[in-house]
MIDOSE-1310 file (N, C-alpha, C; in nm, 2 decimals, decimal comma, always signed):
residues 257
xxxx	+9,51/+3,08/+2,42/+9,41/+3,04/+2,52/+9,28/+3,02/+2,46; +9,21/+2,91/+2,51/+9,07/+2,88/+2,46/+8,97/+2,95/+2,53; +8,88/+3,02/+2,45/+8,77/+3,09/+2,51/+8,64/+3,01/+2,51; +8,57/+3,01/+2,62/+8,44/+2,94/+2,63/+8,32/+3,04/+2,63
xxxx	+8,21/+2,99/+2,56/+8,09/+3,07/+2,55/+8,02/+3,07/+2,68; +7,98/+3,19/+2,72/+7,90/+3,21/+2,84/+7,76/+3,18/+2,81; +7,70/+3,08/+2,89/+7,56/+3,04/+2,87/+7,46/+3,16/+2,89; +7,51/+3,25/+2,97/+7,42/+3,36/+3,01/+7,43/+3,47/+2,91
xxxx	+7,52/+3,45/+2,81/+7,54/+3,56/+2,71/+7,42/+3,56/+2,62; +7,34/+3,67/+2,62/+7,22/+3,68/+2,53/+7,25/+3,66/+2,39; +7,37/+3,68/+2,35/+7,41/+3,67/+2,21/+7,39/+3,53/+2,16; +7,40/+3,43/+2,25/+7,39/+3,29/+2,21/+7,25/+3,23/+2,24
xxxx	+7,16/+3,31/+2,29/+7,02/+3,25/+2,31/+6,94/+3,24/+2,18; +6,87/+3,12/+2,17/+6,78/+3,10/+2,05/+6,65/+3,17/+2,08; +6,60/+3,23/+1,97/+6,47/+3,30/+1,98/+6,36/+3,19/+1,98; +6,28/+3,19/+2,09/+6,16/+3,10/+2,10/+6,04/+3,16/+2,05
xxxx	+6,02/+3,17/+1,92/+5,91/+3,23/+1,86/+5,82/+3,13/+1,79; +5,69/+3,13/+1,80/+5,59/+3,04/+1,73/+5,58/+3,08/+1,59; +5,56/+2,98/+1,50/+5,54/+3,02/+1,36/+5,40/+3,08/+1,34; +5,40/+3,17/+1,25/+5,27/+3,23/+1,22/+5,17/+3,13/+1,15
xxxx	+5,04/+3,14/+1,19/+4,94/+3,05/+1,14/+4,91/+3,09/+0,99; +4,91/+2,99/+0,91/+4,88/+3,01/+0,77/+4,73/+3,04/+0,75; +4,64/+2,96/+0,82/+4,50/+2,98/+0,81/+4,44/+3,02/+0,95; +4,37/+3,13/+0,95/+4,30/+3,18/+1,07/+4,17/+3,10/+1,09
xxxx	+4,11/+3,11/+1,21/+3,98/+3,05/+1,23/+3,88/+3,10/+1,14; +3,88/+3,23/+1,12/+3,78/+3,29/+1,03/+3,79/+3,24/+0,89; +3,92/+3,23/+0,84/+3,94/+3,18/+0,71/+3,88/+3,04/+0,69; +3,91/+2,95/+0,79/+3,86/+2,81/+0,79/+3,71/+2,80/+0,79
xxxx	+3,65/+2,89/+0,87/+3,50/+2,89/+0,88/+3,44/+2,93/+0,75; +3,49/+3,04/+0,69/+3,43/+3,08/+0,56/+3,46/+2,98/+0,45; +3,58/+2,90/+0,46/+3,61/+2,80/+0,37/+3,51/+2,69/+0,37; +3,47/+2,65/+0,50/+3,37/+2,54/+0,52/+3,23/+2,59/+0,46
xxxx	+3,19/+2,71/+0,50/+3,06/+2,76/+0,45/+3,06/+2,77/+0,30; +3,17/+2,81/+0,24/+3,18/+2,82/+0,10/+3,16/+2,68/+0,03; +3,23/+2,58/+0,09/+3,23/+2,45/+0,04/+3,09/+2,39/+0,04; +3,02/+2,41/+0,16/+2,88/+2,37/+0,17/+2,79/+2,43/+0,07
xxxx	+2,81/+2,56/+0,05/+2,73/+2,64/-0,05/+2,75/+2,58/-0,19; +2,88/+2,55/-0,23/+2,91/+2,49/-0,36/+2,84/+2,36/-0,38; +2,85/+2,28/-0,27/+2,79/+2,14/-0,28/+2,64/+2,15/-0,30; +2,57/+2,24/-0,22/+2,43/+2,26/-0,23/+2,39/+2,31/-0,37
xxxx	+2,47/+2,40/-0,42/+2,44/+2,45/-0,55/+2,45/+2,34/-0,66; +2,55/+2,26/-0,64/+2,56/+2,15/-0,74/+2,45/+2,05/-0,73; +2,40/+2,02/-0,61/+2,29/+1,93/-0,59/+2,16/+1,99/-0,65; +2,14/+2,12/-0,62/+2,02/+2,18/-0,68/+2,03/+2,19/-0,83
xxxx	+2,14/+2,24/-0,88/+2,16/+2,26/-1,02/+2,15/+2,13/-1,10; +2,19/+2,02/-1,04/+2,19/+1,89/-1,11/+2,06/+1,81/-1,08; +1,97/+1,86/-1,01/+1,84/+1,80/-0,97/+1,86/+1,66/-0,91; +1,95/+1,65/-0,82/+1,98/+1,53/-0,75/+1,85/+1,49/-0,66
xxxx	+1,79/+1,59/-0,60/+1,67/+1,56/-0,52/+1,54/+1,59/-0,59; +1,54/+1,60/-0,72/+1,41/+1,62/-0,79/+1,34/+1,49/-0,80; +1,21/+1,49/-0,76/+1,13/+1,37/-0,76/+1,11/+1,33/-0,90; +1,15/+1,20/-0,92/+1,14/+1,14/-1,06/+1,04/+1,03/-1,07
xxxx	+1,00/+0,98/-0,95/+0,91/+0,86/-0,95/+0,81/+0,86/-0,83; +0,69/+0,83/-0,86/+0,59/+0,82/-0,75/+0,52/+0,68/-0,76; +0,54/+0,60/-0,65/+0,48/+0,47/-0,64/+0,35/+0,48/-0,56; +0,24/+0,43/-0,62/+0,11/+0,43/-0,55/+0,07/+0,29/-0,52
xxxx	+0,03/+0,27/-0,39/+0,00/+0,14/-0,34/-0,14/+0,14/-0,27; -0,21/+0,03/-0,29/-0,34/+0,01/-0,21/-0,46/+0,06/-0,28; -0,44/+0,12/-0,40/-0,56/+0,18/-0,47/-0,63/+0,08/-0,56; -0,76/+0,08/-0,56/-0,85/+0,00/-0,64/-0,95/+0,09/-0,71
xxxx	-1,00/+0,19/-0,64/-1,10/+0,28/-0,69/-1,04/+0,38/-0,78; -0,93/+0,44/-0,73/-0,86/+0,55/-0,81/-0,74/+0,49/-0,88; -0,72/+0,55/-1,00/-0,60/+0,51/-1,08/-0,48/+0,57/-1,02; -0,36/+0,52/-1,05/-0,23/+0,59/-1,01/-0,23/+0,73/-1,05
xxxx	-0,27/+0,76/-1,17/-0,27/+0,90/-1,22/-0,36/+0,99/-1,14; -0,47/+0,94/-1,10/-0,57/+1,02/-1,02/-0,51/+1,06/-0,89; -0,45/+0,96/-0,82/-0,38/+0,98/-0,69/-0,27/+1,08/-0,71; -0,19/+1,07/-0,81/-0,08/+1,16/-0,83/-0,13/+1,30/-0,85
xxxx	-0,24/+1,32/-0,93/-0,30/+1,45/-0,95/-0,35/+1,51/-0,82; -0,41/+1,42/-0,73/-0,46/+1,47/-0,60/-0,35/+1,54/-0,52; -0,23/+1,49/-0,54/-0,11/+1,55/-0,46/-0,03/+1,65/-0,55; -0,10/+1,70/-0,65/-0,05/+1,81/-0,74/+0,08/+1,77/-0,81
xxxx	+0,08/+1,64/-0,86/+0,18/+1,59/-0,94/+0,32/+1,64/-0,90; +0,39/+1,57/-0,81/+0,51/+1,62/-0,75/+0,64/+1,60/-0,84; +0,62/+1,54/-0,96/+0,73/+1,51/-1,04/+0,81/+1,64/-1,07; +0,95/+1,63/-1,05/+1,05/+1,73/-1,07/+1,05/+1,83/-0,95
xxxx	+0,96/+1,82/-0,85/+0,97/+1,90/-0,73/+1,08/+1,85/-0,64; +1,13/+1,94/-0,56/+1,24/+1,90/-0,47/+1,19/+1,82/-0,35; +1,24/+1,70/-0,34/+1,19/+1,61/-0,23/+1,22/+1,67/-0,09; +1,33/+1,75/-0,08/+1,36/+1,80/+0,05/+1,26/+1,90/+0,10
xxxx	+1,21/+1,98/+0,01/+1,11/+2,08/+0,04/+0,96/+2,04/+0,03; +0,94/+1,92/-0,03/+0,81/+1,87/-0,05/+0,74/+1,84/+0,08; +0,62/+1,91/+0,10/+0,55/+1,90/+0,23/+0,45/+1,78/+0,23; +0,50/+1,66/+0,26/+0,42/+1,54/+0,26/+0,30/+1,54/+0,35
xxxx	+0,31/+1,61/+0,46/+0,20/+1,61/+0,56/+0,08/+1,69/+0,50; +0,11/+1,80/+0,42/+0,01/+1,88/+0,36/-0,07/+1,80/+0,26; +0,00/+1,71/+0,18/-0,06/+1,64/+0,08/-0,13/+1,51/+0,13; -0,08/+1,46/+0,24/-0,15/+1,35/+0,31/-0,29/+1,40/+0,35
xxxx	-0,29/+1,52/+0,41/-0,42/+1,58/+0,46/-0,51/+1,60/+0,34; -0,45/+1,64/+0,23/-0,53/+1,66/+0,11/-0,60/+1,53/+0,06; -0,52/+1,43/+0,06/-0,58/+1,30/+0,02/-0,69/+1,25/+0,11; -0,68/+1,28/+0,24/-0,78/+1,23/+0,33/-0,91/+1,31/+0,32
xxxx	-0,91/+1,42/+0,25/-1,03/+1,49/+0,22/-1,10/+1,44/+0,10; -1,04/+1,35/+0,02/-1,10/+1,29/-0,10/-1,20/+1,18/-0,05; -1,32/+1,19/-0,11/-1,42/+1,09/-0,08/-1,37/+0,95/-0,11; -1,40/+0,86/-0,02/-1,36/+0,72/-0,04/-1,21/+0,68/-0,01
xxxx	-1,14/+0,78/+0,04/-1,00/+0,75/+0,09/-1,01/+0,76/+0,24; -0,98/+0,64/+0,30/-0,99/+0,63/+0,45/-0,86/+0,66/+0,52; -0,75/+0,62/+0,46/-0,61/+0,64/+0,52/-0,52/+0,68/+0,40; -0,42/+0,76/+0,43/-0,32/+0,79/+0,33/-0,19/+0,83/+0,40
xxxx	-0,08/+0,77/+0,35/+0,05/+0,81/+0,40/+0,15/+0,83/+0,28; +0,23/+0,93/+0,29/+0,33/+0,96/+0,19/+0,47/+0,94/+0,25; +0,55/+0,86/+0,19/+0,69/+0,84/+0,24/+0,79/+0,88/+0,14; +0,89/+0,95/+0,19/+1,00/+1,00/+0,11/+1,11/+0,89/+0,10
xxxx	+1,14/+0,84/-0,02/+1,24/+0,74/-0,04/+1,36/+0,81/-0,11; +1,45/+0,86/-0,04/+1,56/+0,95/-0,09/+1,65/+0,87/-0,19; +1,70/+0,93/-0,29/+1,70/+1,08/-0,31/+1,58/+1,14/-0,39; +1,50/+1,05/-0,46/+1,41/+1,11/-0,56/+1,28/+1,04/-0,58
xxxx	+1,23/+0,96/-0,48/+1,11/+0,88/-0,50/+1,01/+0,90/-0,39; +0,88/+0,91/-0,42/+0,78/+0,92/-0,32/+0,70/+0,79/-0,33; +0,66/+0,74/-0,21/+0,57/+0,62/-0,20/+0,44/+0,67/-0,14; +0,33/+0,65/-0,21/+0,20/+0,70/-0,16/+0,11/+0,57/-0,14
xxxx	+0,07/+0,55/-0,01/-0,01/+0,44/+0,02/-0,15/+0,49/+0,07; -0,25/+0,43/+0,01/-0,39/+0,47/+0,04/-0,47/+0,35/+0,08; -0,57/+0,37/+0,17/-0,67/+0,27/+0,20/-0,80/+0,33/+0,16; -0,87/+0,27/+0,07/-0,99/+0,32/+0,02/-1,11/+0,26/+0,08
xxxx	-1,22/+0,32/+0,07/-1,35/+0,27/+0,10/-1,43/+0,25/-0,02; -1,48/+0,13/-0,05/-1,55/+0,11/-0,18/-1,65/-0,01/-0,16; -1,76/-0,02/-0,23/-1,85/-0,13/-0,22/-1,78/-0,26/-0,28; -1,79/-0,36/-0,20/-1,73/-0,49/-0,24/-1,84/-0,59/-0,28
xxxx	-1,95/-0,58/-0,21/-2,06/-0,68/-0,23/-2,19/-0,62/-0,20; -2,30/-0,69/-0,24/-2,43/-0,64/-0,21/-2,52/-0,76/-0,17; -2,63/-0,72/-0,10/-2,73/-0,82/-0,05/-2,86/-0,76/-0,09; -2,94/-0,85/-0,15/-3,08/-0,80/-0,19/-3,18/-0,87/-0,10
xxxx	-3,29/-0,80/-0,07/-3,40/-0,86/-0,01/-3,52/-0,83/-0,10; -3,64/-0,84/-0,06/-3,76/-0,82/-0,14/-3,78/-0,68/-0,18; -3,72/-0,58/-0,11/-3,74/-0,44/-0,14/-3,62/-0,36/-0,16; -3,50/-0,40/-0,10/-3,38/-0,31/-0,10/-3,26/-0,39/-0,15
xxxx	-3,16/-0,31/-0,18/-3,03/-0,36/-0,21/-2,93/-0,29/-0,11; -2,86/-0,38/-0,03/-2,77/-0,33/+0,07/-2,62/-0,35/+0,02; -2,54/-0,25/+0,03/-2,40/-0,26/-0,01/-2,31/-0,27/+0,11; -2,21/-0,36/+0,09/-2,11/-0,39/+0,19/-1,98/-0,34/+0,14
xxxx	-1,91/-0,27/+0,23/-1,78/-0,21/+0,18/-1,66/-0,31/+0,20; -1,54/-0,28/+0,16/-1,43/-0,37/+0,17/-1,38/-0,40/+0,31; -1,44/-0,33/+0,41/-1,41/-0,37/+0,55/-1,52/-0,45/+0,61; -1,62/-0,49/+0,53/-1,73/-0,57/+0,57/-1,83/-0,49/+0,65
xxxx	-1,83/-0,36/+0,63/-1,93/-0,27/+0,70/-2,04/-0,24/+0,60; -2,16/-0,22/+0,66/-2,28/-0,18/+0,58/-2,27/-0,04/+0,55; -2,27/-0,01/+0,42/-2,27/+0,13/+0,37/-2,40/+0,20/+0,40; -2,40/+0,33/+0,41/-2,52/+0,41/+0,44/-2,63/+0,39/+0,34
xxxx	-2,75/+0,41/+0,38/-2,87/+0,39/+0,29/-2,86/+0,48/+0,17; -2,81/+0,60/+0,19/-2,81/+0,69/+0,08/-2,69/+0,67/-0,02; -2,61/+0,57/+0,00/-2,50/+0,54/-0,09/-2,56/+0,50/-0,22; -2,50/+0,56/-0,33/-2,54/+0,53/-0,46/-2,42/+0,47/-0,54
xxxx	-2,44/+0,35/-0,59/-2,33/+0,28/-0,66/-2,32/+0,33/-0,80; -2,20/+0,35/-0,84/-2,17/+0,39/-0,98/-2,17/+0,26/-1,07; -2,16/+0,28/-1,20/-2,14/+0,17/-1,29/-2,01/+0,09/-1,26; -1,91/+0,17/-1,23/-1,78/+0,11/-1,20/-1,79/+0,03/-1,07
xxxx	-1,86/+0,08/-0,97/-1,88/+0,01/-0,85/-1,95/-0,13/-0,87; -2,05/-0,13/-0,96/-2,13/-0,25/-0,98/-2,04/-0,35/-1,05; -1,94/-0,31/-1,13/-1,85/-0,40/-1,20/-1,77/-0,47/-1,10; -1,74/-0,41/-0,99/-1,65/-0,47/-0,89/-1,72/-0,55/-0,78
xxxx	-1,85/-0,54/-0,77/-1,92/-0,61/-0,66/-1,96/-0,75/-0,69; -1,98/-0,83/-0,59/-2,04/-0,96/-0,61/-2,16/-0,97/-0,51; -2,24/-1,07/-0,54/-2,36/-1,08/-0,46/-2,34/-1,18/-0,34; -2,40/-1,14/-0,23/-2,39/-1,23/-0,11/-2,54/-1,28/-0,08
xxxx	-2,55/-1,40/-0,07/-2,68/-1,46/-0,03/-2,67/-1,55/+0,09; -2,79/-1,59/+0,15/-2,79/-1,68/+0,26/-2,78/-1,61/+0,40; -2,78/-1,47/+0,40/-2,77/-1,40/+0,52/-2,91/-1,37/+0,57; -2,95/-1,42/+0,69/-3,09/-1,41/+0,74/-3,11/-1,27/+0,81
xxxx	-3,01/-1,22/+0,87/-3,02/-1,09/+0,94/-2,90/-1,00/+0,91; -2,94/-0,88/+0,87/-2,84/-0,78/+0,83/-2,83/-0,67/+0,94; -2,72/-0,64/+0,99/-2,71/-0,54/+1,09/-2,74/-0,40/+1,03; -2,79/-0,31/+1,10/-2,83/-0,18/+1,04/-2,71/-0,08/+1,05
xxxx	-2,60/-0,12/+1,11/-2,48/-0,04/+1,12/-2,36/-0,12/+1,15; -2,24/-0,07/+1,13/-2,12/-0,15/+1,16/-2,10/-0,27/+1,06; -2,05/-0,38/+1,12/-2,03/-0,50/+1,04/-2,17/-0,55/+0,99; -2,18/-0,60/+0,87/-2,31/-0,63/+0,82/-2,37/-0,75/+0,88
xxxx	-2,29/-0,84/+0,95/-2,34/-0,95/+1,02/-2,27/-0,97/+1,15; -2,33/-1,04/+1,24/-2,27/-1,06/+1,37/-2,17/-1,18/+1,37; -2,18/-1,26/+1,27/-2,09/-1,38/+1,26/-1,95/-1,33/+1,22; -1,85/-1,34/+1,32/-1,71/-1,30/+1,30/-1,64/-1,38/+1,19
xxxx	-1,68/-1,51/+1,17/-1,62/-1,59/+1,07/-1,66/-1,55/+0,93; -1,78/-1,51/+0,91/-1,82/-1,45/+0,78/-1,75/-1,32/+0,75; -1,74/-1,24/+0,85/-1,67/-1,11/+0,84/-1,53/-1,13/+0,80; -1,46/-1,23/+0,87/-1,32/-1,26/+0,84/-1,30/-1,31/+0,70
xxxx	-1,40/-1,40/+0,66/-1,39/-1,45/+0,53/-1,40/-1,34/+0,42; -1,49/-1,25/+0,44/-1,51/-1,14/+0,34/-1,38/-1,05/+0,34; -1,32/-1,03/+0,45/-1,20/-0,94/+0,46/-1,08/-1,02/+0,40; -1,06/-1,14/+0,43/-0,94/-1,21/+0,39/-0,94/-1,25/+0,24
xxxx	-1,06/-1,27/+0,19/-1,07/-1,32/+0,05/-1,01/-1,21/-0,05; -1,01/-1,09/+0,00/-0,96/-0,97/-0,08/-0,81/-0,98/-0,10; -0,74/-1,06/-0,02/-0,60/-1,08/-0,04/-0,56/-1,16/-0,16; -0,66/-1,21/-0,23/-0,63/-1,30/-0,34/-0,69/-1,24/-0,47
xxxx	-0,61/-1,26/-0,58/-0,65/-1,20/-0,71/-0,78/-1,25/-0,76; -0,82/-1,38/-0,72/-0,94/-1,44/-0,78/-1,06/-1,36/-0,73; -1,05/-1,29/-0,62/-1,17/-1,22/-0,56/-1,23/-1,13/-0,66; -1,15/-1,07/-0,75/-1,21/-0,97/-0,85/-1,30/-1,04/-0,95
xxxx	-1,30/-1,17/-0,96/-1,38/-1,24/-1,06/-1,49/-1,32/-0,99; -1,51/-1,30/-0,86/-1,62/-1,37/-0,79/-1,75/-1,31/-0,83; -1,85/-1,39/-0,86/-1,99/-1,34/-0,89/-2,08/-1,35/-0,77; -2,06/-1,45/-0,69/-2,16/-1,48/-0,58/-2,10/-1,56/-0,47
xxxx	-2,13/-1,53/-0,35/-2,10/-1,62/-0,23/-2,23/-1,65/-0,16; -2,25/-1,77/-0,13/-2,37/-1,82/-0,06/-2,34/-1,87/+0,07; -2,40/-1,81/+0,18/-2,37/-1,85/+0,32/-2,49/-1,93/+0,37; -2,58/-1,97/+0,29/-2,70/-2,04/+0,34/-2,67/-2,16/+0,42
xxxx	-2,57/-2,24/+0,37/-2,52/-2,36/+0,45/-2,38/-2,33/+0,50; -2,37/-2,30/+0,62/-2,24/-2,26/+0,68/-2,14/-2,38/+0,68; -2,19/-2,50/+0,66/-2,09/-2,61/+0,66/-2,04/-2,63/+0,52; -2,10/-2,57/+0,42/-2,05/-2,58/+0,29/-2,08/-2,45/+0,21
xxxx	-1,99/-2,36/+0,22/-2,01/-2,23/+0,16/-2,00/-2,24/+0,00; -2,09/-2,18/-0,07/-2,08/-2,19/-0,21/-2,03/-2,06/-0,27; -1,94/-2,08/-0,37/-1,88/-1,96/-0,44/-1,89/-1,98/-0,59; -1,93/-1,87/-0,66/-1,93/-1,88/-0,81/-1,81/-1,79/-0,85
xxxx	-1,71/-1,85/-0,91/-1,59/-1,78/-0,96/-1,60/-1,78/-1,11; -1,61/-1,67/-1,18/-1,64/-1,67/-1,32/-1,76/-1,76/-1,35; -1,74/-1,87/-1,42/-1,85/-1,97/-1,44/-1,83/-2,10/-1,37; -1,74/-2,10/-1,27/-1,70/-2,22/-1,20/-1,77/-2,22/-1,06
xxxx	-1,83/-2,33/-1,03/-1,89/-2,35/-0,90/-1,79/-2,40/-0,80; -1,78/-2,34/-0,69/-1,68/-2,39/-0,59/-1,75/-2,43/-0,46; -1,73/-2,55/-0,42/-1,78/-2,60/-0,29/-1,66/-2,58/-0,19; -1,67/-2,47/-0,11/-1,56/-2,43/-0,02/-1,56/-2,51/+0,11
xxxx	-1,67/-2,56/+0,15/-1,68/-2,63/+0,28/-1,71/-2,53/+0,39; -1,67/-2,56/+0,51/-1,69/-2,46/+0,62/-1,58/-2,36/+0,63; -1,60/-2,28/+0,73/-1,50/-2,16/+0,75/-1,39/-2,19/+0,84; -1,37/-2,32/+0,87/-1,25/-2,36/+0,96/-1,13/-2,36/+0,87
xxxx	-1,01/-2,34/+0,94/-0,88/-2,34/+0,86/-0,89/-2,24/+0,74; -0,95/-2,12/+0,77/-0,98/-2,03/+0,66/-0,86/-1,99/+0,58; -0,75/-1,95/+0,65/-0,63/-1,91/+0,58/-0,57/-2,02/+0,49; -0,57/-2,14/+0,54/-0,51/-2,25/+0,46/-0,60/-2,28/+0,34
xxxx	-0,73/-2,28/+0,36/-0,82/-2,31/+0,25/-0,83/-2,20/+0,14; -0,82/-2,08/+0,18/-0,81/-1,97/+0,08/-0,69/-1,98/+0,00; -0,58/-2,01/+0,06/-0,45/-2,02/-0,01/-0,45/-2,14/-0,10; -0,52/-2,25/-0,06/-0,53/-2,37/-0,14/-0,62/-2,34/-0,26
xxxx	-0,73/-2,27/-0,24/-0,81/-2,24/-0,35/-0,74/-2,15/-0,45; -0,67/-2,06/-0,41/-0,59/-1,97/-0,50/-0,49/-2,05/-0,58; -0,43/-2,15/-0,52/-0,33/-2,24/-0,59/-0,40/-2,32/-0,70; -0,52/-2,37/-0,66/-0,60/-2,46/-0,76/-0,64/-2,37/-0,88
xxxx	-0,70/-2,25/-0,85/-0,74/-2,17/-0,96/-0,63/-2,13/-1,05; -0,51/-2,09/-1,00/-0,40/-2,06/-1,08/-0,35/-2,18/-1,16; -0,36/-2,30/-1,10/-0,32/-2,42/-1,18/-0,41/-2,45/-1,29; -0,54/-2,43/-1,27/-0,64/-2,46/-1,37/-0,62/-2,36/-1,49
xxxx	-0,60/-2,23/-1,45/-0,58/-2,13/-1,56/-0,45/-2,14/-1,63; -0,35/-2,19/-1,57/-0,22/-2,21/-1,63/-0,23/-2,32/-1,74; -0,31/-2,42/-1,70/-0,33/-2,53/-1,79/-0,42/-2,50/-1,91; -0,49/-2,39/-1,90/-0,58/-2,34/-2,00/-0,69/-2,45/-2,03
xxxx	-0,74/-2,50/-1,93/-0,85/-2,60/-1,94/-0,98/-2,54/-1,88; -1,09/-2,59/-1,92/-1,22/-2,54/-1,87/-1,27/-2,63/-1,75; -1,28/-2,56/-1,64/-1,33/-2,64/-1,52/-1,47/-2,60/-1,49; -1,55/-2,70/-1,45/-1,69/-2,67/-1,41/-1,71/-2,66/-1,26
xxxx	-1,62/-2,73/-1,19/-1,64/-2,73/-1,04/-1,51/-2,75/-0,97; -1,50/-2,69/-0,86/-1,38/-2,71/-0,77/-1,44/-2,75/-0,63; -1,40/-2,86/-0,58/-1,45/-2,90/-0,45/-1,34/-2,91/-0,34; -1,36/-2,83/-0,23/-1,26/-2,84/-0,12/-1,33/-2,91/+0,00
xxxx	-1,44/-2,97/-0,02/-1,51/-3,03/+0,09/-1,52/-3,18/+0,08; -1,42/-3,23/+0,01/-1,42/-3,38/-0,01/-1,29/-3,44/+0,04; -1,25/-3,40/+0,16/-1,12/-3,45/+0,21/-1,01/-3,35/+0,20; -0,89/-3,40/+0,22/-0,77/-3,31/+0,22/-0,73/-3,26/+0,09
xxxx	-0,75/-3,34/-0,02/-0,71/-3,30/-0,15/-0,83/-3,24/-0,23; -0,81/-3,12/-0,29/-0,92/-3,06/-0,37/-0,95/-3,15/-0,49; -1,07/-3,14/-0,54/-1,12/-3,21/-0,66/-1,16/-3,11/-0,76; -1,11/-3,12/-0,88/-1,15/-3,03/-0,99/-1,22/-3,11/-1,10
xxxx	-1,34/-3,07/-1,13/-1,42/-3,14/-1,23/-1,41/-3,05/-1,36; -1,35/-3,12/-1,47/-1,33/-3,05/-1,59/-1,44/-3,07/-1,69; -1,46/-2,97/-1,78/-1,56/-2,98/-1,88/-1,52/-3,08/-1,98; -1,62/-3,17/-2,02/-1,59/-3,27/-2,12/-1,64/-3,23/-2,25
x	-1,57/-3,24/-2,35/-1,61/-3,20/-2,49/-1,71/-3,30/-2,55
């Protein structure tokens, strides 16, 4: 006789038991924390975030080295913990620094941008010398120019009335000209700018006389002048005069031997 298994017989029931967990939540948590700690240790130990370069921008008065010293030379300091706001405030306390920003360029570089205040030009009358800063503002009467300042300044003539504060003249075109000319490298070699005839501004660049013309199309004409000066210097020829007031094309008069 064939015997059949009884479904209700407990002897034939499968045990429904869940497998034991190999890793508990606590173990996983500590594993993650440990991994993070190891990674952080490796980063610190290998100086991944140690500052290795500082780029300084916008400075003319102060050297790169001086700016870096003002922020306590951050080389090899950790960029993560470096307090840029503290050192921005420190820079702003330096005389002649108007604006300062420090940017972290991860993993290991700082970018320090400054905007300085310095004498750009001077105007003389029968009794006084007035200094104009790089924003075209009249500097205070008690301002004393250093020898380095005098090396960087050029003379402005042909101004009939000088404001006693703020912008040194009322004419916005002249102010714009003084501000924009600083965008070009030739500005550092200018000796004199004459505004006596506003329809034909005169400039002395090194020993070259420049007839600039009027102040219309200022951006175009400054860029054109920059191109002409670079072309003359690349050719290594001596120019006596550059004329931008004789039509669309500039005229260069060269020195004859």
